[in-house]
C-alpha positions in Angstrom: 121.6 -128.5 206.0 121.7 -126.0 208.9 120.4 -126.7 212.4 117.5 -124.3 211.7 116.6 -126.2 208.5 116.7 -129.5 210.5 114.3 -128.1 213.0 112.0 -126.9 210.3 112.0 -130.4 208.8 111.2 -131.9 212.2 108.3 -129.5 212.5 106.9 -130.7 209.2 107.1 -134.3 210.4 105.6 -134.0 213.9 103.3 -130.9 214.0 99.6 -131.0 213.3 98.6 -130.2 209.7 96.9 -127.0 211.0 100.0 -125.8 213.0 101.9 -122.8 211.9 105.2 -124.0 210.6 108.3 -121.7 211.1 109.2 -122.2 207.5 105.9 -120.9 206.4 105.9 -117.6 208.3 104.7 -114.6 206.5 108.0 -113.0 207.5 109.0 -109.6 209.0 108.4 -106.0 208.0 112.1 -105.6 207.4 113.9 -108.4 205.7 116.5 -110.3 207.7 118.8 -113.1 206.8 117.7 -116.4 208.4 119.6 -117.6 211.5 121.5 -120.9 211.0 120.6 -122.2 214.4 117.2 -120.8 215.4 113.8 -120.7 213.6 112.2 -117.3 213.1 109.8 -117.8 216.1 112.7 -118.9 218.4 114.4 -115.6 217.5 111.3 -113.7 218.3 111.0 -115.3 221.7 114.7 -114.5 222.4 114.3 -110.9 221.3 111.3 -110.5 223.6 113.1 -112.0 226.6 116.1 -109.8 226.2 114.0 -106.6 225.7 113.9 -103.8 228.3 110.1 -103.9 228.3 110.2 -107.5 229.3 112.5 -106.8 232.3 110.3 -104.0 233.5 107.3 -106.4 233.8 108.8 -107.7 237.1 107.9 -104.3 238.8 104.5 -103.8 237.2 101.2 -104.6 239.0 99.0 -107.5 238.1 96.1 -106.7 240.4 97.4 -105.7 243.9 99.3 -102.4 244.0 102.7 -102.5 245.7 101.9 -105.7 247.7 104.0 -106.3 250.8 103.9 -110.0 250.5 106.5 -111.9 248.4 104.1 -114.3 246.8 101.7 -112.0 244.9 101.8 -112.1 241.1 103.4 -109.4 239.1 102.9 -108.7 235.4 106.1 -110.8 234.8 104.9 -113.8 236.7 101.6 -113.6 234.9 103.2 -113.8 231.4 105.3 -116.7 232.6 102.2 -118.6 233.8 100.4 -117.8 230.6 103.5 -119.2 228.7 103.5 -122.4 230.7 99.8 -123.0 230.2 100.0 -122.2 226.5 103.0 -124.4 225.9 101.3 -127.4 227.6 98.2 -127.0 225.4 100.3 -126.4 222.3 102.4 -129.5 222.9 99.4 -131.7 223.5 97.8 -130.5 220.3 101.1 -130.7 218.3 101.1 -127.0 217.5 104.1 -124.8 217.2 105.4 -124.4 220.8 108.0 -121.7 219.9 105.3 -119.5 218.3 103.1 -119.9 221.3 105.9 -119.1 223.7 106.9 -115.9 221.8 103.3 -114.6 221.7 102.8 -115.4 225.4 105.9 -113.8 226.6 105.3 -110.6 224.5 101.5 -110.2 225.0 101.7 -107.7 227.9 104.8 -105.7 227.1 102.7 -102.6 226.7 101.0 -102.8 230.0 101.0 -99.7 232.2 102.2 -99.3 235.8 99.4 -100.1 238.3 97.7 -102.6 236.1 94.4 -101.7 234.6 94.2 -98.5 236.7 97.0 -97.2 234.6 95.4 -98.3 231.4 92.1 -96.6 232.4 93.7 -93.2 233.2 95.7 -93.2 229.9 92.7 -94.1 228.0 90.9 -91.2 229.6 93.6 -88.5 229.2 95.5 -89.4 226.1 93.8 -87.9 223.0 94.3 -91.1 221.0 92.9 -93.3 223.8 94.9 -96.3 225.1 94.7 -100.1 225.0 97.5 -102.2 226.4 97.4 -104.7 223.6 97.9 -102.0 221.0 100.7 -100.6 223.1 102.3 -104.0 223.3 102.5 -104.0 219.5 103.8 -100.5 219.6 106.6 -101.6 222.0 107.8 -104.4 219.7 107.3 -102.4 216.5 108.7 -99.1 217.5 109.8 -98.4 221.0 112.3 -101.1 221.7 115.9 -100.7 220.4 115.7 -96.9 220.4 113.0 -96.7 217.8 114.1 -99.6 215.6 111.7 -102.1 217.3 112.2 -105.9 217.4 111.1 -106.5 213.9 109.1 -109.6 214.9 107.3 -112.0 212.5 103.8 -111.3 211.4 102.3 -114.2 213.3 103.8 -113.2 216.7 102.7 -109.6 216.2 99.2 -110.7 215.3 99.0 -112.9 218.4 100.2 -110.1 220.6 97.6 -107.5 219.4 94.7 -110.0 219.4 95.2 -111.6 222.9 93.0 -109.2 224.8 89.4 -110.0 225.8 88.3 -107.6 228.5 84.8 -108.7 229.3 84.3 -110.1 225.8 84.2 -113.7 224.5 87.2 -115.9 225.0 87.6 -116.7 221.3 85.8 -114.3 219.0 84.4 -115.0 215.6 85.2 -111.5 214.6 88.3 -111.6 212.3 89.4 -108.3 213.8 89.8 -109.9 217.2 90.5 -113.5 216.3 94.2 -114.5 215.9 95.1 -115.8 212.5 97.0 -118.8 213.9 95.8 -121.6 216.3 98.8 -120.7 218.3 97.6 -117.2 218.8 94.2 -118.6 219.9 96.0 -120.9 222.4 97.6 -117.8 224.0 94.3 -115.9 224.1 92.6 -118.7 225.9 95.6 -119.4 228.2 95.6 -115.8 229.3 92.2 -116.1 230.8 93.0 -119.5 232.3 96.0 -118.0 234.0 94.5 -114.8 235.3 91.2 -116.0 236.7 93.1 -118.6 238.7 96.0 -116.7 239.9 94.0 -113.5 240.6 91.6 -115.6 242.7 94.5 -117.1 244.5 96.0 -113.7 245.2 92.6 -112.3 246.3 92.2 -115.1 248.8 95.8 -114.5 250.1 95.1 -110.8 250.4 91.8 -111.4 252.3 89.7 -109.6 249.7 87.6 -112.7 249.3 87.4 -116.0 251.3 87.4 -119.5 249.8 83.8 -119.8 251.1 82.8 -116.8 249.0 83.5 -118.6 245.7 80.2 -120.0 244.3 80.0 -123.7 245.0 79.1 -124.7 241.5 82.4 -123.2 240.3 84.4 -125.2 242.9 82.4 -128.4 242.1 83.0 -128.0 238.4 86.7 -127.2 238.3 88.2 -128.0 241.7 89.0 -126.9 245.2 92.6 -126.0 244.6 94.5 -123.6 242.3 96.4 -126.4 240.5 93.3 -128.5 240.1 91.3 -125.7 238.5 94.1 -125.0 236.0 94.4 -128.7 235.2 90.7 -129.0 234.7 90.6 -126.0 232.3 93.7 -127.1 230.4 92.5 -130.6 229.9 89.1 -129.3 228.7 90.7 -127.1 226.1 92.8 -129.9 224.8 89.9 -132.4 224.6 87.4 -129.9 223.2 89.8 -128.7 220.5 90.6 -132.2 219.4 86.9 -133.0 219.2 86.5 -130.2 216.6 89.7 -131.4 214.8 91.4 -128.1 215.7 89.0 -126.0 213.6 89.5 -123.5 216.5 90.8 -123.6 220.0 87.8 -124.0 222.2 86.4 -125.0 225.6 83.4 -127.2 226.2 80.2 -125.3 226.9 80.2 -126.5 230.5 83.7 -125.3 231.4 83.5 -122.1 229.4 80.3 -121.2 231.3 82.1 -121.7 234.5 85.1 -119.7 233.4 82.8 -116.8 232.5 81.1 -117.1 235.8 84.4 -117.1 237.7 85.5 -114.0 235.7 82.3 -112.2 236.6 82.8 -113.2 240.2 86.3 -111.7 240.2 85.1 -108.4 238.5 82.4 -108.1 241.1 84.4 -109.0 244.3 87.9 -108.1 243.3 88.6 -105.9 240.3 85.7 -103.6 240.9 85.5 -104.0 244.7 85.6 -100.9 246.9 89.0 -101.8 248.3 90.7 -102.2 244.9 89.0 -99.2 243.3 90.1 -97.0 246.2 93.7 -97.9 245.6 93.3 -97.7 241.9 92.0 -94.2 242.2 95.1 -93.2 244.1 97.2 -94.7 241.3 95.2 -92.9 238.7 95.9 -89.6 240.5 99.6 -90.3 240.5 99.7 -91.1 236.8 97.5 -88.1 235.9 99.8 -85.8 237.7 102.9 -87.3 236.0 101.2 -87.1 232.6 100.3 -83.4 233.0 103.8 -82.5 234.4 105.7 -84.3 231.5 103.3 -82.7 229.0 104.3 -79.3 230.2 108.0 -80.1 230.3 108.5 -82.1 227.2 111.5 -80.0 226.0 113.2 -80.8 229.3 112.3 -84.4 229.7 112.8 -85.5 226.1 115.7 -83.3 225.2 118.0 -86.3 224.5 115.7 -88.0 222.1 116.9 -87.9 218.5 114.9 -85.4 216.4 113.7 -88.1 214.0 112.1 -90.0 216.9 110.2 -87.0 218.3 106.5 -87.4 217.9 103.6 -85.2 219.1 103.8 -84.4 222.8 100.9 -86.5 223.9 102.3 -89.6 222.1 105.7 -89.2 223.7 104.3 -88.7 227.1 101.9 -91.6 226.8 104.7 -93.9 225.7 106.9 -92.7 228.6 104.2 -93.1 231.3 103.1 -96.5 229.9 106.6 -97.8 230.1 107.1 -96.9 233.7 107.2 -99.5 236.4 105.2 -99.0 239.6 108.3 -98.3 241.6 109.6 -95.7 239.0 106.2 -94.0 238.9 106.2 -93.8 242.7 109.8 -92.5 242.8 109.2 -89.9 240.0 106.0 -88.6 241.7 107.9 -88.3 245.0 110.7 -86.4 243.4 108.4 -84.0 241.5 105.6 -83.4 243.9 106.6 -84.2 247.5 108.9 -81.9 249.5 112.4 -83.3 250.1 113.0 -84.2 253.7 115.7 -82.0 255.4 118.9 -83.9 256.1 120.2 -83.4 259.5 123.9 -83.9 260.0 
């Protein structure tokens, strides 16, 4: 018996009956021989961590563009926080922690530079529209490994493409939006737990809001501090999900009401505030200019791409812009549109 097979046997013995077992995965689009050491979900996690798209997340905006402080979240630290929260919930509920980790680490691989400002401008100017969760799936299916993709399992791909909520419900009853595994639901709910808490923390650090601005009923219900608020939400998810025998991953009515209220507060005072929108509009102008330039110069920019990988111009440019880091977008814009300073010797 291989180490992988031993791990699969352990899963059958200790995981919840509704957990997604590695040995029961629906598999990959392209067949691959099983690893003798790692389960299929462990391999997916490792492929995501070693991908170029994952490394680029360290220089992509979460909320605050090009922050000067060292302690603001980036897209990379966001996915790490989601992963930690999701793994805590999964372990407590005896779900497949490896599947949860793979989905969590891969869920934002398709996010644009400049956060949701980048997503908004690409949605506006790309003829096919744009959604970061669809782009995340495109990254793992096609863009990584020079067009080969990562060939991830069906369950991880499903969790990635169904993680996003926007202003919608945390766990939807719509099969189109609801992950097929409980592990995917864990990541979807962990994503909102992570971002409402760390975005509030960063907004207070940035002086966009003050602690006193946060409605008192929110603080009373979930806690004064960042760590206490996360702990309250995580414990609630665990307890509420156990109460329904893991029919779904859920929050209690009381805490979900508070989470929605906190999210609405953040949209009103942070995400859609004048200060943030002003900076987002600057970012949109940068990406729009880059998009238009690359659309006009596709033969030059994409000359090294193999013919079989060349798509329509808009699709290639959209993929290229979406994959940029904030710093690369700034640097490219400066090179293309700003006059070079004269060097004096």
